[in-house]
C-alpha positions as a printed NumPy array, in Angstrom:
array([[  0.   ,   0.   ,   0.   ],
       [  1.372,   3.375,  -1.009],
       [  2.173,   5.902,   1.713],
       [  0.388,   9.074,   0.61 ],
       [  2.49 ,  11.291,   2.887],
       [  5.234,  11.221,   0.245],
       [  4.634,  14.282,  -1.944],
       [  6.078,  13.258,  -5.342],
       [  5.436,  10.436,  -7.714],
       [  8.779,   8.668,  -7.982],
       [  9.471,   9.467, -11.626],
       [ 13.197,  10.104, -11.929],
       [ 13.041,  11.974, -15.254],
       [ 10.347,  12.935, -17.752],
       [  9.606,  15.511, -20.441],
       [  7.132,  18.215, -19.588],
       [  3.866,  18.347, -21.514],
       [  5.142,  21.031, -23.915],
       [  8.468,  19.288, -24.639],
       [ 10.139,  22.452, -23.377],
       [ 12.273,  20.894, -20.641],
       [ 13.006,  17.678, -18.78 ],
       [ 11.762,  17.423, -15.214],
       [ 13.791,  15.495, -12.658],
       [ 13.499,  14.887,  -8.941],
       [ 16.525,  16.558,  -7.362],
       [ 17.875,  13.501,  -5.599],
       [ 20.554,  15.466,  -3.761],
       [ 17.79 ,  16.868,  -1.529],
       [ 15.971,  13.654,  -0.653],
       [ 14.619,  12.592,   1.747],
       [ 14.396,  15.911,   3.541],
       [ 13.044,  17.894,   0.603],
       [ 11.046,  16.627,  -2.358],
       [ 11.788,  19.09 ,  -5.134],
       [ 11.825,  19.023,  -8.923],
       [ 14.308,  20.631, -11.316],
       [ 13.639,  21.703, -14.905],
       [ 16.524,  21.087, -17.298],
       [ 16.765,  22.824, -20.657],
       [ 20.316,  23.522, -21.84 ],
       [ 23.017,  20.842, -22.26 ],
       [ 24.879,  22.425, -19.341],
       [ 21.809,  21.846, -17.133],
       [ 21.906,  18.136, -17.947],
       [ 25.678,  17.892, -17.531],
       [ 25.51 ,  19.513, -14.098],
       [ 22.531,  17.404, -12.971],
       [ 24.262,  14.173, -13.994],
       [ 27.641,  15.172, -12.557],
       [ 26.342,  16.169,  -9.129],
       [ 23.886,  13.254,  -8.957],
       [ 20.693,  15.28 ,  -9.049],
       [ 19.727,  12.577, -11.53 ],
       [ 21.516,   9.241, -11.051],
       [ 21.292,   5.537, -11.717],
       [ 22.532,   4.196, -15.043],
       [ 19.134,   3.903, -16.795],
       [ 17.876,   7.294, -15.587],
       [ 21.115,   8.96 , -16.657],
       [ 20.687,   7.508, -20.144],
       [ 17.096,   8.732, -20.376],
       [ 18.042,  12.196, -19.142],
       [ 20.896,  12.449, -21.65 ],
       [ 18.584,  11.436, -24.501],
       [ 16.113,  14.143, -23.516],
       [ 19.008,  16.587, -23.231],
       [ 20.103,  15.876, -26.808],
       [ 16.553,  16.224, -28.127],
       [ 15.995,  19.553, -26.366],
       [ 19.366,  20.895, -27.541],
       [ 18.657,  19.796, -31.11 ],
       [ 15.157,  21.272, -30.985],
       [ 16.598,  24.721, -30.258],
       [ 19.247,  24.632, -33.011],
       [ 18.481,  27.343, -35.536],
       [ 19.804,  25.791, -38.736],
       [ 18.405,  23.954, -41.725],
       [ 21.829,  22.794, -42.909],
       [ 22.254,  19.103, -42.126],
       [ 26.029,  19.09 , -41.684],
       [ 25.931,  21.974, -39.215],
       [ 23.121,  20.258, -37.337],
       [ 25.021,  16.957, -37.218],
       [ 28.192,  18.583, -35.887],
       [ 26.308,  20.383, -33.129],
       [ 24.452,  17.236, -32.049],
       [ 27.666,  15.2  , -32.115],
       [ 29.367,  17.831, -29.972],
       [ 26.512,  17.799, -27.463],
       [ 26.742,  13.991, -27.263],
       [ 30.476,  14.138, -26.621],
       [ 29.948,  16.82 , -23.984],
       [ 27.287,  14.895, -22.041],
       [ 29.174,  11.62 , -22.317],
       [ 32.025,  13.165, -20.318],
       [ 29.792,  13.854, -17.307],
       [ 30.17 ,  10.336, -15.808],
       [ 32.423,   7.602, -17.225],
       [ 31.328,   4.352, -15.592],
       [ 27.634,   3.933, -16.438],
       [ 27.506,   2.496, -19.942],
       [ 23.838,   3.504, -20.386],
       [ 24.961,   7.091, -20.836],
       [ 27.109,   6.296, -23.856],
       [ 24.515,   3.801, -25.123],
       [ 21.658,   6.314, -25.088],
       [ 23.761,   9.075, -26.646],
       [ 24.897,   6.687, -29.379],
       [ 21.279,   5.91 , -30.198],
       [ 20.469,   9.606, -30.519],
       [ 23.523,  10.263, -32.685],
       [ 22.634,   7.297, -34.913],
       [ 19.209,   8.814, -35.589],
       [ 20.924,  11.906, -36.982],
       [ 23.435,   9.956, -39.047],
       [ 20.874,   7.58 , -40.568],
       [ 18.61 ,  10.39 , -41.717],
       [ 21.084,  12.621, -43.526],
       [ 18.711,  12.964, -46.5  ],
       [ 15.806,  14.168, -44.347],
       [ 14.981,  17.785, -43.486],
       [ 16.443,  18.944, -40.186],
       [ 12.917,  19.593, -38.871],
       [ 12.051,  15.942, -39.456],
       [ 15.229,  14.748, -37.737],
       [ 14.271,  16.796, -34.687],
       [ 10.938,  14.966, -34.561],
       [ 12.733,  11.637, -34.9  ],
       [ 15.022,  12.548, -31.995],
       [ 11.96 ,  13.198, -29.84 ],
       [ 10.559,   9.798, -30.772],
       [ 13.886,   8.087, -30.021],
       [ 14.226,   9.72 , -26.593],
       [ 10.689,   8.7  , -25.691],
       [ 11.408,   5.187, -26.977],
       [ 14.478,   4.928, -24.727],
       [ 12.338,   5.909, -21.716],
       [  9.493,   3.556, -22.616],
       [ 11.833,   0.65 , -23.268],
       [ 13.475,   1.133, -19.893],
       [ 10.133,   1.03 , -18.078],
       [  9.305,  -2.204, -19.916],
       [ 12.752,  -3.63 , -19.089],
       [ 12.211,  -2.893, -15.392],
       [  8.867,  -4.692, -15.406],
       [ 10.399,  -7.709, -17.146],
       [ 13.367,  -7.811, -14.753],
       [ 10.841,  -7.743, -11.933],
       [  8.951, -10.727, -13.331],
       [ 12.161, -12.747, -13.659],
       [ 13.284, -11.687, -10.159],
       [  9.938, -12.785,  -8.761],
       [ 10.707, -16.379,  -9.759],
       [ 13.604, -16.3  ,  -7.275],
       [ 11.614, -14.863,  -4.369],
       [  9.458, -16.627,  -1.784],
       [  7.033, -15.212,   0.798],
       [  8.705, -13.923,   3.933],
       [ 12.212, -13.786,   2.473],
       [ 14.838, -11.401,   3.785],
       [ 16.296,  -9.36 ,   0.912],
       [ 19.431,  -7.226,   1.07 ],
       [ 20.004,  -4.47 ,  -1.465],
       [ 22.776,  -1.921,  -1.878],
       [ 22.667,   1.667,  -3.155],
       [ 19.541,   2.635,  -5.113],
       [ 18.418,   0.69 ,  -8.157],
       [ 14.757,   1.6  ,  -7.874],
       [ 12.238,   3.975,  -9.405],
       [ 14.556,   6.887,  -8.677],
       [ 17.325,   5.314, -10.771],
       [ 15.325,   4.15 , -13.791],
       [ 12.389,   4.879, -16.057],
       [ 10.146,   2.366, -14.289],
       [  9.929,   0.322, -11.092],
       [ 13.663,  -0.146, -10.872],
       [ 15.946,  -3.094, -11.478],
       [ 16.935,  -4.481,  -8.061],
       [ 13.644,  -3.249,  -6.584],
       [ 11.398,  -4.427,  -9.416],
       [ 10.907,  -7.925,  -8.024],
       [ 10.396,  -6.459,  -4.555],
       [  7.569,  -4.241,  -5.784],
       [  5.896,  -7.075,  -7.678],
       [  6.253,  -9.34 ,  -4.635],
       [  4.696,  -6.645,  -2.455],
       [  1.73 ,  -6.466,  -4.83 ],
       [  1.374, -10.26 ,  -4.519],
       [  1.432, -10.11 ,  -0.719],
       [  4.791, -11.857,  -0.243],
       [  5.592,  -9.888,   2.901],
       [  9.3  ,  -9.549,   2.137],
       [ 11.658,  -8.043,   4.704],
       [ 14.016,  -5.7  ,   2.881],
       [ 17.31 ,  -4.533,   4.371],
       [ 18.841,  -1.439,   2.775],
       [ 22.56 ,  -0.858,   3.021],
       [ 23.18 ,   2.774,   3.932],
       [ 25.712,   3.065,   1.046],
       [ 28.461,   5.426,   2.123],
       [ 29.561,   8.03 ,   1.292],
       [ 26.526,   9.38 ,  -0.61 ],
       [ 23.936,   7.377,   1.342],
       [ 21.805,   6.341,  -1.625],
       [ 20.458,   3.389,   0.334],
       [ 19.499,   5.517,   3.308],
       [ 18.236,   8.564,   1.465],
       [ 16.71 ,   7.025,  -1.657],
       [ 15.995,   3.287,  -1.471],
       [ 14.561,   3.492,   2.034],
       [ 12.551,   6.55 ,   0.946],
       [ 10.9  ,   4.882,  -2.028],
       [ 10.367,   1.485,  -0.377],
       [  8.647,   3.054,   2.604],
       [  6.586,   5.186,   0.23 ],
       [  5.379,   1.932,  -1.337],
       [  4.582,   0.227,   1.96 ],
       [  7.447,  -2.299,   1.875],
       [  8.768,  -3.641,   5.212],
       [ 12.098,  -1.787,   5.205],
       [ 15.05 ,  -1.839,   7.612],
       [ 18.055,   0.446,   7.18 ],
       [ 21.499,  -0.826,   8.173],
       [ 24.976,   0.672,   8.011],
       [ 27.192,  -0.827,   5.318],
       [ 29.448,  -2.514,   7.857],
       [ 26.479,  -4.287,   9.444],
       [ 25.659,  -6.432,   6.406],
       [ 27.895,  -9.337,   7.397],
       [ 26.456,  -9.422,  10.912],
       [ 22.884,  -9.353,   9.583],
       [ 23.75 , -12.217,   7.246],
       [ 25.302, -14.194,  10.102],
       [ 22.008, -13.938,  12.002],
       [ 20.187, -15.662,   9.147],
       [ 18.135, -12.595,   8.271],
       [ 19.142, -12.476,   4.594],
       [ 17.997, -15.074,   2.074],
       [ 18.965, -13.314,  -1.161],
       [ 20.899, -10.251,  -2.337],
       [ 19.602,  -8.14 ,  -5.216],
       [ 21.656,  -5.21 ,  -6.494],
       [ 21.691,  -3.12 ,  -9.636],
       [ 24.734,  -2.362, -11.737],
       [ 26.207,   0.297, -13.979],
       [ 28.102,  -1.942, -16.381],
       [ 28.503,  -5.664, -17.005],
       [ 31.683,  -6.725, -18.806],
       [ 31.682,  -9.518, -21.382],
       [ 33.011, -12.009, -18.816],
       [ 30.292, -11.168, -16.272],
       [ 32.342,  -8.88 , -14.015],
       [ 29.943,  -6.148, -12.886],
       [ 30.557,  -2.571, -11.77 ],
       [ 28.167,  -1.144,  -9.216],
       [ 28.169,   1.391,  -6.411],
       [ 31.143,   1.155,  -4.093],
       [ 30.574,  -1.453,  -1.392],
       [ 28.842,  -3.973,  -3.653],
       [ 31.986,  -6.107,  -3.779],
       [ 32.014,  -6.387,   0.009],
       [ 28.372,  -7.496,  -0.048],
       [ 29.194, -10.159,  -2.662],
       [ 32.167, -11.472,  -0.667],
       [ 30.05 , -11.716,   2.483],
       [ 27.208, -13.387,   0.61 ],
       [ 29.582, -16.033,  -0.741],
       [ 30.923, -16.668,   2.786],
       [ 27.425, -17.252,   4.169],
       [ 26.132, -19.179,   1.144],
       [ 23.581, -16.522,   0.179],
       [ 22.706, -16.17 ,  -3.519],
       [ 23.9  , -12.861,  -4.967],
       [ 22.144, -11.518,  -8.069],
       [ 22.902,  -8.539, -10.28 ],
       [ 19.825,  -6.95 , -11.891],
       [ 20.878,  -5.526, -15.241],
       [ 18.934,  -4.317, -18.259],
       [ 20.62 ,  -5.48 , -21.442],
       [ 21.644,  -1.873, -22.122],
       [ 24.181,  -2.167, -19.269],
       [ 25.858,  -5.246, -20.771],
       [ 28.99 ,  -4.091, -22.573],
       [ 30.338,  -6.929, -24.715],
       [ 33.031,  -4.586, -26.031],
       [ 34.482,  -4.453, -22.503],
       [ 36.358,  -7.753, -21.946],
       [ 36.635,  -7.767, -18.137],
       [ 35.985,  -5.657, -15.079],
       [ 39.573,  -4.43 , -15.22 ],
       [ 38.617,  -2.544, -18.388],
       [ 35.759,  -0.604, -16.75 ],
       [ 36.732,   3.003, -15.938],
       [ 36.057,   3.779, -12.288],
       [ 34.96 ,   7.314, -11.502],
       [ 36.644,   9.023,  -8.549],
       [ 34.547,  11.582,  -6.693],
       [ 35.526,  14.677,  -4.641],
       [ 37.044,  14.112,  -1.214],
       [ 34.467,  16.343,   0.457],
       [ 31.824,  13.655,  -0.03 ],
       [ 33.69 ,  11.635,   2.602],
       [ 34.985,  14.324,   4.962],
       [ 32.454,  17.152,   5.079],
       [ 29.329,  16.605,   2.987],
       [ 26.985,  15.318,   5.7  ],
       [ 28.52 ,  17.063,   8.703],
       [ 28.117,  20.489,  10.274],
       [ 31.884,  20.498,  10.8  ],
       [ 34.635,  18.415,   9.147],
       [ 34.664,  14.789,  10.295],
       [ 38.308,  14.128,   9.364],
       [ 41.596,  15.898,  10.139],
       [ 42.547,  18.729,   7.825],
       [ 44.93 ,  17.609,   5.082],
       [ 44.161,  13.884,   5.246],
       [ 44.343,  12.121,   1.897],
       [ 41.021,  10.716,   0.665],
       [ 40.418,   7.966,  -1.869],
       [ 36.819,   8.105,  -3.059],
       [ 36.035,   5.683,  -5.919],
       [ 32.348,   5.775,  -6.818],
       [ 32.185,   2.131,  -7.927],
       [ 33.794,  -1.233,  -7.433],
       [ 33.773,  -4.35 ,  -9.597],
       [ 32.334,  -7.647,  -8.429],
       [ 34.089, -10.546, -10.212],
       [ 31.862, -12.938, -12.115],
       [ 32.68 , -15.887,  -9.866],
       [ 30.867, -14.195,  -6.959],
       [ 27.669, -13.592,  -8.968],
       [ 24.992, -16.294,  -8.791],
       [ 23.146, -14.893, -11.782],
       [ 22.478, -11.745, -13.786],
       [ 18.778, -10.911, -14.079],
       [ 17.97 ,  -9.182, -17.365],
       [ 14.68 ,  -8.333, -19.05 ],
       [ 15.148, -11.46 , -21.174],
       [ 15.727, -13.885, -18.323],
       [ 18.279, -14.9  , -15.718],
       [ 21.784, -15.378, -17.118],
       [ 23.746, -18.184, -15.452],
       [ 27.501, -18.82 , -15.623],
       [ 29.602, -19.185, -17.687],
       [ 28.876, -15.575, -18.579],
       [ 31.434, -15.43 , -21.401],
       [ 29.229, -17.863, -23.327],
       [ 25.776, -16.934, -22.092],
       [ 25.674, -13.123, -22.033],
       [ 25.709, -12.896, -25.821],
       [ 22.239, -14.5  , -25.881],
       [ 20.788, -11.724, -23.712],
       [ 21.986,  -8.589, -25.537]])
């Protein structure tokens, strides 16, 4: 049952009714303030993606697609080559905002391909095609989330304890999430799951975002600090781990929010199945292994000062703040895609799900 005290529908990104701007929930302010931002210029989208006002691999891809459409819509030229160069430049610009999530590059590539494949069409028609493609990317993602949820549901049983890390829910996608999709469908079926949310330091996506949206949907939700996961597992409270991901390499190695690797190691120790929930758009067959995935490093202030009224570390201390880690394929029980659950060996099986 939905908690009506939560003031916003949990739609991470959408176009407004006049196709004049994209509307996002400013996730940097949750859960204390539910506020929306309107993005128009490419710099608006770049800033929103960079500072995590919009985040989660699928939602980033959708936002970037809308950003390209809105930028193209405002270009005042009828000359195809000029139009193509501008759109290509915008794609390159937005792609630099975050390097790890492959959905960003994937969505921008789709938008750029629309321009390149329609070189004989009037620029006005290409603009309309870019709108259709951006809406298609959003619609497809919502459908992927629903399908991932149905496949996840086959792995869930009433009363299970589920651990998730970071936020791979409605706030990170165009639909009901990836890691949360099965949880929401199970809730609708009356499974009575007990969901444990890792806090997810240093940006607290589990505490601020996953807990927020699960409670808003009436799910039995317990928040734990990241370093409590092993203890909770040792008490027999966790039956399955479901996490999202930002990129899956061809061998099955998967990059996700920092701390996911620790969860996977602990799950293996306690014999708990560990599943990655990944739309096919996050599977990067051109990336051989996890060692080839670029790992974004974030500002030190996210660790030392961001959540504190005064600095919580000595002045001058060195800070290492990688945004992601890579879970090796051998620790992953299965990868849940919209087309089914991929089992090892991933080198052979992933190609059938892309």
